[in-house]
PyMOL Python script that loads the backbone (N, CA, C, O; Angstrom):
from pymol import cmd

cmd.read_pdbstr("""\
ATOM      1  N   MET A   1      23.733 165.759  24.787  1.00  0.00           N
ATOM      2  CA  MET A   1      24.266 166.384  26.044  1.00  0.00           C
ATOM      3  C   MET A   1      24.079 166.122  27.087  1.00  0.00           C
ATOM      4  O   MET A   1      24.765 166.623  27.979  1.00  0.00           O
ATOM      5  N   ASN A   2      22.805 164.998  27.420  1.00  0.00           N
ATOM      6  CA  ASN A   2      22.523 163.913  28.424  1.00  0.00           C
ATOM      7  C   ASN A   2      23.570 163.029  28.624  1.00  0.00           C
ATOM      8  O   ASN A   2      24.189 162.848  29.672  1.00  0.00           O
ATOM      9  N   SER A   3      23.774 162.337  27.248  1.00  0.00           N
ATOM     10  CA  SER A   3      24.750 161.281  27.770  1.00  0.00           C
ATOM     11  C   SER A   3      26.056 161.648  28.270  1.00  0.00           C
ATOM     12  O   SER A   3      26.708 160.841  28.932  1.00  0.00           O
ATOM     13  N   THR A   4      26.472 162.766  28.013  1.00  0.00           N
ATOM     14  CA  THR A   4      28.135 163.529  28.421  1.00  0.00           C
ATOM     15  C   THR A   4      27.606 163.854  29.651  1.00  0.00           C
ATOM     16  O   THR A   4      28.581 164.261  30.282  1.00  0.00           O
ATOM     17  N   ASN A   5      26.436 163.928  30.512  1.00  0.00           N
ATOM     18  CA  ASN A   5      26.385 164.134  31.856  1.00  0.00           C
ATOM     19  C   ASN A   5      26.472 163.057  32.408  1.00  0.00           C
ATOM     20  O   ASN A   5      26.965 162.979  33.533  1.00  0.00           O
ATOM     21  N   GLU A   6      25.944 161.820  31.644  1.00  0.00           N
ATOM     22  CA  GLU A   6      25.725 160.593  32.733  1.00  0.00           C
ATOM     23  C   GLU A   6      27.090 159.896  32.637  1.00  0.00           C
ATOM     24  O   GLU A   6      27.340 159.123  33.562  1.00  0.00           O
ATOM     25  N   LYS A   7      28.190 160.064  31.494  1.00  0.00           N
ATOM     26  CA  LYS A   7      29.406 159.718  31.497  1.00  0.00           C
ATOM     27  C   LYS A   7      30.304 160.334  32.519  1.00  0.00           C
ATOM     28  O   LYS A   7      31.170 159.614  33.015  1.00  0.00           O
ATOM     29  N   ILE A   8      30.162 162.058  33.035  1.00  0.00           N
ATOM     30  CA  ILE A   8      30.842 162.546  33.956  1.00  0.00           C
ATOM     31  C   ILE A   8      30.514 161.936  35.131  1.00  0.00           C
ATOM     32  O   ILE A   8      31.397 161.602  35.921  1.00  0.00           O
ATOM     33  N   SER A   9      28.986 161.686  35.417  1.00  0.00           N
ATOM     34  CA  SER A   9      28.580 161.223  36.669  1.00  0.00           C
ATOM     35  C   SER A   9      28.821 159.937  37.035  1.00  0.00           C
ATOM     36  O   SER A   9      28.821 159.438  38.161  1.00  0.00           O
ATOM     37  N   ASP A  10      29.081 159.324  35.688  1.00  0.00           N
ATOM     38  CA  ASP A  10      29.917 157.766  35.835  1.00  0.00           C
ATOM     39  C   ASP A  10      31.218 157.572  36.306  1.00  0.00           C
ATOM     40  O   ASP A  10      31.566 156.565  36.924  1.00  0.00           O
ATOM     41  N   ALA A  11      31.969 158.546  36.017  1.00  0.00           N
ATOM     42  CA  ALA A  11      33.125 158.424  35.932  1.00  0.00           C
ATOM     43  C   ALA A  11      33.448 158.908  37.480  1.00  0.00           C
ATOM     44  O   ALA A  11      34.343 158.502  38.222  1.00  0.00           O
ATOM     45  N   GLU A  12      32.369 159.969  37.743  1.00  0.00           N
ATOM     46  CA  GLU A  12      32.658 160.564  39.178  1.00  0.00           C
ATOM     47  C   GLU A  12      32.224 159.698  40.234  1.00  0.00           C
ATOM     48  O   GLU A  12      32.588 159.856  41.399  1.00  0.00           O
ATOM     49  N   ASP A  13      31.404 158.728  39.829  1.00  0.00           N
ATOM     50  CA  ASP A  13      30.775 157.521  40.834  1.00  0.00           C
ATOM     51  C   ASP A  13      32.051 156.116  40.597  1.00  0.00           C
ATOM     52  O   ASP A  13      32.156 155.105  41.290  1.00  0.00           O
ATOM     53  N   ILE A  14      32.671 156.415  39.702  1.00  0.00           N
ATOM     54  CA  ILE A  14      33.586 155.200  39.717  1.00  0.00           C
ATOM     55  C   ILE A  14      35.054 155.655  40.658  1.00  0.00           C
ATOM     56  O   ILE A  14      35.779 154.915  41.323  1.00  0.00           O
ATOM     57  N   LYS A  15      35.164 157.230  40.410  1.00  0.00           N
ATOM     58  CA  LYS A  15      36.127 157.673  41.369  1.00  0.00           C
ATOM     59  C   LYS A  15      35.805 157.347  42.789  1.00  0.00           C
ATOM     60  O   LYS A  15      36.645 156.752  43.465  1.00  0.00           O
ATOM     61  N   GLU A  16      34.361 157.778  43.418  1.00  0.00           N
ATOM     62  CA  GLU A  16      34.177 157.717  44.709  1.00  0.00           C
ATOM     63  C   GLU A  16      33.779 156.307  45.329  1.00  0.00           C
ATOM     64  O   GLU A  16      33.670 156.036  46.525  1.00  0.00           O
ATOM     65  N   ILE A  17      33.582 155.454  44.208  1.00  0.00           N
ATOM     66  CA  ILE A  17      33.705 153.864  44.542  1.00  0.00           C
ATOM     67  C   ILE A  17      34.979 153.739  45.132  1.00  0.00           C
ATOM     68  O   ILE A  17      35.156 153.443  46.314  1.00  0.00           O
ATOM     69  N   LYS A  18      36.213 154.051  43.988  1.00  0.00           N
ATOM     70  CA  LYS A  18      37.275 153.240  44.847  1.00  0.00           C
ATOM     71  C   LYS A  18      37.657 154.219  45.570  1.00  0.00           C
ATOM     72  O   LYS A  18      38.861 153.991  45.686  1.00  0.00           O
ATOM     73  N   ARG A  19      37.415 155.271  46.204  1.00  0.00           N
ATOM     74  CA  ARG A  19      38.240 156.201  47.480  1.00  0.00           C
ATOM     75  C   ARG A  19      37.457 155.600  48.265  1.00  0.00           C
ATOM     76  O   ARG A  19      37.998 155.477  49.364  1.00  0.00           O
ATOM     77  N   ARG A  20      36.153 155.042  48.222  1.00  0.00           N
ATOM     78  CA  ARG A  20      36.021 154.219  49.412  1.00  0.00           C
ATOM     79  C   ARG A  20      36.266 153.042  49.725  1.00  0.00           C
ATOM     80  O   ARG A  20      36.214 152.599  50.872  1.00  0.00           O
ATOM     81  N   LEU A  21      36.683 152.161  48.296  1.00  0.00           N
ATOM     82  CA  LEU A  21      37.147 151.075  48.600  1.00  0.00           C
ATOM     83  C   LEU A  21      38.802 150.786  49.157  1.00  0.00           C
ATOM     84  O   LEU A  21      38.964 149.843  49.932  1.00  0.00           O
ATOM     85  N   ASN A  22      39.823 151.493  48.803  1.00  0.00           N
ATOM     86  CA  ASN A  22      40.853 151.965  49.285  1.00  0.00           C
ATOM     87  C   ASN A  22      40.687 152.594  50.786  1.00  0.00           C
ATOM     88  O   ASN A  22      41.706 152.640  51.475  1.00  0.00           O
ATOM     89  N   GLN A  23      39.688 152.989  51.226  1.00  0.00           N
ATOM     90  CA  GLN A  23      39.514 153.700  52.652  1.00  0.00           C
ATOM     91  C   GLN A  23      39.131 152.405  53.391  1.00  0.00           C
ATOM     92  O   GLN A  23      39.777 152.307  54.435  1.00  0.00           O
ATOM     93  N   ILE A  24      38.308 151.408  53.187  1.00  0.00           N
ATOM     94  CA  ILE A  24      37.628 150.519  53.560  1.00  0.00           C
ATOM     95  C   ILE A  24      38.913 149.306  53.596  1.00  0.00           C
ATOM     96  O   ILE A  24      38.843 148.442  54.471  1.00  0.00           O
ATOM     97  N   GLU A  25      39.666 149.295  52.957  1.00  0.00           N
ATOM     98  CA  GLU A  25      40.817 148.685  52.791  1.00  0.00           C
ATOM     99  C   GLU A  25      41.998 148.909  54.018  1.00  0.00           C
ATOM    100  O   GLU A  25      42.409 148.175  54.917  1.00  0.00           O
ATOM    101  N   GLN A  26      42.229 149.893  53.712  1.00  0.00           N
ATOM    102  CA  GLN A  26      43.307 150.569  55.222  1.00  0.00           C
ATOM    103  C   GLN A  26      42.550 150.343  56.484  1.00  0.00           C
ATOM    104  O   GLN A  26      43.092 149.878  57.487  1.00  0.00           O
ATOM    105  N   GLN A  27      41.425 150.638  56.434  1.00  0.00           N
ATOM    106  CA  GLN A  27      40.582 150.332  57.893  1.00  0.00           C
ATOM    107  C   GLN A  27      40.846 148.695  58.222  1.00  0.00           C
ATOM    108  O   GLN A  27      41.314 148.237  59.264  1.00  0.00           O
ATOM    109  N   MET A  28      40.476 148.063  57.210  1.00  0.00           N
ATOM    110  CA  MET A  28      40.460 146.228  57.461  1.00  0.00           C
ATOM    111  C   MET A  28      41.939 146.099  57.935  1.00  0.00           C
ATOM    112  O   MET A  28      42.138 145.458  58.967  1.00  0.00           O
ATOM    113  N   GLU A  29      43.129 146.720  57.190  1.00  0.00           N
ATOM    114  CA  GLU A  29      44.421 146.444  57.493  1.00  0.00           C
ATOM    115  C   GLU A  29      44.992 146.908  58.621  1.00  0.00           C
ATOM    116  O   GLU A  29      45.995 146.314  59.019  1.00  0.00           O
ATOM    117  N   ILE A  30      44.530 147.962  59.315  1.00  0.00           N
ATOM    118  CA  ILE A  30      44.400 148.518  61.054  1.00  0.00           C
ATOM    119  C   ILE A  30      43.832 147.874  61.666  1.00  0.00           C
ATOM    120  O   ILE A  30      44.300 147.570  62.763  1.00  0.00           O
ATOM    121  N   SER A  31      42.247 147.232  61.160  1.00  0.00           N
ATOM    122  CA  SER A  31      42.044 146.581  62.715  1.00  0.00           C
ATOM    123  C   SER A  31      42.604 145.094  62.757  1.00  0.00           C
ATOM    124  O   SER A  31      42.524 144.523  63.844  1.00  0.00           O
ATOM    125  N   LYS A  32      43.310 144.230  61.404  1.00  0.00           N
ATOM    126  CA  LYS A  32      43.726 143.107  61.613  1.00  0.00           C
ATOM    127  C   LYS A  32      44.731 143.335  62.175  1.00  0.00           C
ATOM    128  O   LYS A  32      44.745 142.780  63.274  1.00  0.00           O
ATOM    129  N   LYS A  33      46.090 144.202  61.845  1.00  0.00           N
ATOM    130  CA  LYS A  33      47.246 144.257  63.009  1.00  0.00           C
ATOM    131  C   LYS A  33      46.572 144.438  64.424  1.00  0.00           C
ATOM    132  O   LYS A  33      47.004 143.652  65.267  1.00  0.00           O
ATOM    133  N   ASN A  34      45.685 145.238  64.815  1.00  0.00           N
ATOM    134  CA  ASN A  34      45.028 145.143  66.049  1.00  0.00           C
ATOM    135  C   ASN A  34      44.769 144.014  66.835  1.00  0.00           C
ATOM    136  O   ASN A  34      45.052 143.828  68.018  1.00  0.00           O
ATOM    137  N   LYS A  35      43.988 143.017  65.748  1.00  0.00           N
ATOM    138  CA  LYS A  35      43.647 141.957  66.327  1.00  0.00           C
ATOM    139  C   LYS A  35      44.649 140.902  66.429  1.00  0.00           C
ATOM    140  O   LYS A  35      44.470 139.999  67.246  1.00  0.00           O
ATOM    141  N   ASN A  36      45.809 140.920  65.597  1.00  0.00           N
ATOM    142  CA  ASN A  36      46.987 140.515  65.663  1.00  0.00           C
ATOM    143  C   ASN A  36      47.728 140.268  67.049  1.00  0.00           C
ATOM    144  O   ASN A  36      48.014 139.172  67.532  1.00  0.00           O
ATOM    145  N   LYS A  37      47.995 141.628  67.624  1.00  0.00           N
ATOM    146  CA  LYS A  37      48.584 142.166  68.564  1.00  0.00           C
ATOM    147  C   LYS A  37      47.842 141.300  69.836  1.00  0.00           C
ATOM    148  O   LYS A  37      48.514 140.569  70.563  1.00  0.00           O
ATOM    149  N   GLY A  38      46.602 141.450  69.983  1.00  0.00           N
ATOM    150  CA  GLY A  38      45.781 141.155  70.932  1.00  0.00           C
ATOM    151  C   GLY A  38      45.691 139.417  71.221  1.00  0.00           C
ATOM    152  O   GLY A  38      45.595 138.785  72.273  1.00  0.00           O
ATOM    153  N   SER A  39      45.756 139.047  70.005  1.00  0.00           N
ATOM    154  CA  SER A  39      45.558 137.327  70.047  1.00  0.00           C
ATOM    155  C   SER A  39      47.181 136.895  70.099  1.00  0.00           C
ATOM    156  O   SER A  39      47.395 135.728  70.427  1.00  0.00           O
ATOM    157  N   LYS A  40      48.159 137.611  69.849  1.00  0.00           N
ATOM    158  CA  LYS A  40      49.547 137.374  70.495  1.00  0.00           C
ATOM    159  C   LYS A  40      49.239 137.375  71.873  1.00  0.00           C
ATOM    160  O   LYS A  40      49.377 136.305  72.466  1.00  0.00           O
ATOM    161  N   LYS A  41      48.844 138.383  72.511  1.00  0.00           N
ATOM    162  CA  LYS A  41      48.911 138.469  73.709  1.00  0.00           C
ATOM    163  C   LYS A  41      48.151 137.525  74.403  1.00  0.00           C
ATOM    164  O   LYS A  41      48.627 137.212  75.494  1.00  0.00           O
ATOM    165  N   VAL A  42      47.009 136.931  74.052  1.00  0.00           N
ATOM    166  CA  VAL A  42      46.051 135.800  74.926  1.00  0.00           C
ATOM    167  C   VAL A  42      47.226 134.833  74.263  1.00  0.00           C
ATOM    168  O   VAL A  42      47.798 134.484  75.296  1.00  0.00           O
ATOM    169  N   LEU A  43      47.766 134.342  73.443  1.00  0.00           N
ATOM    170  CA  LEU A  43      48.310 133.216  73.116  1.00  0.00           C
ATOM    171  C   LEU A  43      49.608 133.467  74.047  1.00  0.00           C
ATOM    172  O   LEU A  43      49.878 132.414  74.624  1.00  0.00           O
ATOM    173  N   ALA A  44      50.492 134.495  74.382  1.00  0.00           N
ATOM    174  CA  ALA A  44      51.438 134.369  74.870  1.00  0.00           C
ATOM    175  C   ALA A  44      51.277 134.155  76.223  1.00  0.00           C
ATOM    176  O   ALA A  44      52.200 133.629  76.846  1.00  0.00           O
ATOM    177  N   MET A  45      49.744 134.636  77.061  1.00  0.00           N
ATOM    178  CA  MET A  45      49.695 133.971  78.441  1.00  0.00           C
ATOM    179  C   MET A  45      48.737 132.879  78.663  1.00  0.00           C
ATOM    180  O   MET A  45      48.270 132.658  79.781  1.00  0.00           O
ATOM    181  N   ILE A  46      48.438 132.202  77.636  1.00  0.00           N
ATOM    182  CA  ILE A  46      48.101 131.140  77.288  1.00  0.00           C
ATOM    183  C   ILE A  46      49.463 129.613  77.615  1.00  0.00           C
ATOM    184  O   ILE A  46      49.816 128.753  78.423  1.00  0.00           O
ATOM    185  N   SER A  47      49.645 130.014  76.714  1.00  0.00           N
ATOM    186  CA  SER A  47      51.581 129.390  76.726  1.00  0.00           C
ATOM    187  C   SER A  47      52.095 129.798  78.316  1.00  0.00           C
ATOM    188  O   SER A  47      52.887 128.921  78.662  1.00  0.00           O
ATOM    189  N   ALA A  48      51.976 130.510  79.075  1.00  0.00           N
ATOM    190  CA  ALA A  48      52.905 130.631  80.175  1.00  0.00           C
ATOM    191  C   ALA A  48      52.292 129.924  81.321  1.00  0.00           C
ATOM    192  O   ALA A  48      52.918 129.307  82.183  1.00  0.00           O
ATOM    193  N   ILE A  49      50.892 130.085  81.247  1.00  0.00           N
ATOM    194  CA  ILE A  49      50.109 129.301  82.289  1.00  0.00           C
ATOM    195  C   ILE A  49      50.233 127.844  82.097  1.00  0.00           C
ATOM    196  O   ILE A  49      50.275 127.114  83.087  1.00  0.00           O
ATOM    197  N   LEU A  50      50.297 127.344  80.854  1.00  0.00           N
ATOM    198  CA  LEU A  50      50.720 126.081  80.734  1.00  0.00           C
ATOM    199  C   LEU A  50      51.724 125.660  80.796  1.00  0.00           C
ATOM    200  O   LEU A  50      51.722 124.455  81.047  1.00  0.00           O
ATOM    201  N   ILE A  51      53.051 126.284  80.632  1.00  0.00           N
ATOM    202  CA  ILE A  51      54.202 126.127  81.239  1.00  0.00           C
ATOM    203  C   ILE A  51      54.553 125.952  82.589  1.00  0.00           C
ATOM    204  O   ILE A  51      55.542 125.336  82.988  1.00  0.00           O
ATOM    205  N   ILE A  52      53.402 126.720  83.526  1.00  0.00           N
ATOM    206  CA  ILE A  52      53.993 126.968  84.784  1.00  0.00           C
ATOM    207  C   ILE A  52      53.040 125.310  85.353  1.00  0.00           C
ATOM    208  O   ILE A  52      53.323 124.553  86.281  1.00  0.00           O
ATOM    209  N   PHE A  53      52.073 125.249  84.504  1.00  0.00           N
ATOM    210  CA  PHE A  53      50.987 124.005  85.298  1.00  0.00           C
ATOM    211  C   PHE A  53      51.573 122.565  84.994  1.00  0.00           C
ATOM    212  O   PHE A  53      51.267 121.525  85.578  1.00  0.00           O
ATOM    213  N   LEU A  54      52.777 122.775  83.619  1.00  0.00           N
ATOM    214  CA  LEU A  54      53.575 121.736  83.491  1.00  0.00           C
ATOM    215  C   LEU A  54      54.623 121.243  84.299  1.00  0.00           C
ATOM    216  O   LEU A  54      55.035 120.102  84.509  1.00  0.00           O
ATOM    217  N   LEU A  55      55.040 122.619  84.797  1.00  0.00           N
ATOM    218  CA  LEU A  55      56.271 122.383  85.655  1.00  0.00           C
ATOM    219  C   LEU A  55      55.825 121.936  86.819  1.00  0.00           C
ATOM    220  O   LEU A  55      56.530 121.039  87.281  1.00  0.00           O
ATOM    221  N   LEU A  56      54.744 122.292  87.578  1.00  0.00           N
ATOM    222  CA  LEU A  56      54.346 122.084  88.966  1.00  0.00           C
ATOM    223  C   LEU A  56      53.698 120.731  88.769  1.00  0.00           C
ATOM    224  O   LEU A  56      53.673 120.013  89.768  1.00  0.00           O
ATOM    225  N   PHE A  57      53.213 120.297  87.743  1.00  0.00           N
ATOM    226  CA  PHE A  57      53.130 118.902  87.736  1.00  0.00           C
ATOM    227  C   PHE A  57      54.017 118.126  87.785  1.00  0.00           C
ATOM    228  O   PHE A  57      53.920 117.281  88.675  1.00  0.00           O
ATOM    229  N   PHE A  58      55.167 118.073  86.932  1.00  0.00           N
ATOM    230  CA  PHE A  58      56.216 117.335  86.826  1.00  0.00           C
ATOM    231  C   PHE A  58      57.022 117.087  88.140  1.00  0.00           C
ATOM    232  O   PHE A  58      57.560 116.038  88.496  1.00  0.00           O
ATOM    233  N   ILE A  59      56.961 118.897  89.100  1.00  0.00           N
ATOM    234  CA  ILE A  59      57.722 118.768  90.085  1.00  0.00           C
ATOM    235  C   ILE A  59      56.778 117.772  91.296  1.00  0.00           C
ATOM    236  O   ILE A  59      57.280 117.366  92.344  1.00  0.00           O
ATOM    237  N   GLY A  60      55.793 117.591  91.005  1.00  0.00           N
ATOM    238  CA  GLY A  60      54.841 116.539  92.060  1.00  0.00           C
ATOM    239  C   GLY A  60      55.171 115.428  91.619  1.00  0.00           C
ATOM    240  O   GLY A  60      55.671 114.549  92.322  1.00  0.00           O
ATOM    241  N   ILE A  61      54.915 115.315  90.299  1.00  0.00           N
ATOM    242  CA  ILE A  61      55.330 113.699  90.254  1.00  0.00           C
ATOM    243  C   ILE A  61      56.514 113.284  90.598  1.00  0.00           C
ATOM    244  O   ILE A  61      56.644 112.100  90.907  1.00  0.00           O
ATOM    245  N   TYR A  62      57.770 114.275  90.624  1.00  0.00           N
ATOM    246  CA  TYR A  62      59.113 113.910  91.104  1.00  0.00           C
ATOM    247  C   TYR A  62      59.002 113.667  92.934  1.00  0.00           C
ATOM    248  O   TYR A  62      59.485 112.713  93.544  1.00  0.00           O
ATOM    249  N   GLN A  63      58.318 114.688  93.460  1.00  0.00           N
ATOM    250  CA  GLN A  63      58.243 114.400  94.951  1.00  0.00           C
ATOM    251  C   GLN A  63      57.406 113.289  95.364  1.00  0.00           C
ATOM    252  O   GLN A  63      57.747 112.832  96.455  1.00  0.00           O
ATOM    253  N   PHE A  64      56.312 112.660  94.765  1.00  0.00           N
ATOM    254  CA  PHE A  64      55.626 111.501  95.048  1.00  0.00           C
ATOM    255  C   PHE A  64      56.568 110.659  94.767  1.00  0.00           C
ATOM    256  O   PHE A  64      56.886 109.961  95.730  1.00  0.00           O
ATOM    257  N   ILE A  65      57.174 110.449  93.734  1.00  0.00           N
ATOM    258  CA  ILE A  65      58.223 109.194  93.525  1.00  0.00           C
ATOM    259  C   ILE A  65      59.250 108.940  94.386  1.00  0.00           C
ATOM    260  O   ILE A  65      59.751 107.882  94.768  1.00  0.00           O
ATOM    261  N   SER A  66      59.601 110.702  94.757  1.00  0.00           N
ATOM    262  CA  SER A  66      61.059 110.560  95.891  1.00  0.00           C
ATOM    263  C   SER A  66      60.551 109.909  97.137  1.00  0.00           C
ATOM    264  O   SER A  66      61.050 108.968  97.754  1.00  0.00           O
ATOM    265  N   GLY A  67      59.367 110.651  97.414  1.00  0.00           N
ATOM    266  CA  GLY A  67      58.654 110.169  98.839  1.00  0.00           C
ATOM    267  C   GLY A  67      58.700 108.658  99.039  1.00  0.00           C
ATOM    268  O   GLY A  67      59.030 108.158 100.114  1.00  0.00           O
ATOM    269  N   GLY A  68      58.355 107.944  97.957  1.00  0.00           N
ATOM    270  CA  GLY A  68      57.756 106.658  97.986  1.00  0.00           C
ATOM    271  C   GLY A  68      59.180 105.555  98.863  1.00  0.00           C
ATOM    272  O   GLY A  68      59.110 104.477  99.453  1.00  0.00           O
ATOM    273  N   ASN A  69      60.039 106.238  98.640  1.00  0.00           N
ATOM    274  CA  ASN A  69      61.498 105.338  98.760  1.00  0.00           C
ATOM    275  C   ASN A  69      61.620 105.405 100.037  1.00  0.00           C
ATOM    276  O   ASN A  69      62.577 104.868 100.595  1.00  0.00           O
TER     277      ASN A  69
END
""", "prot")
cmd.dss("prot")
cmd.show_as("cartoon", "prot")
cmd.util.cbc("prot")
cmd.orient("prot")
């Protein structure tokens, strides 16, 4: 009798562990998606700032060269 109860308890424990594992995996997927959105926004902002900086830099070089003549 005691071994039957242990088997039932073990089966319930395994089911509980699987349920918790699935729940954690779902939370990690949601977290990963949210991080990707945030990192894409940051990367886009850095890229925009870099492009503007380079554009102004080359305009400055052009004006410097043109002003020397």
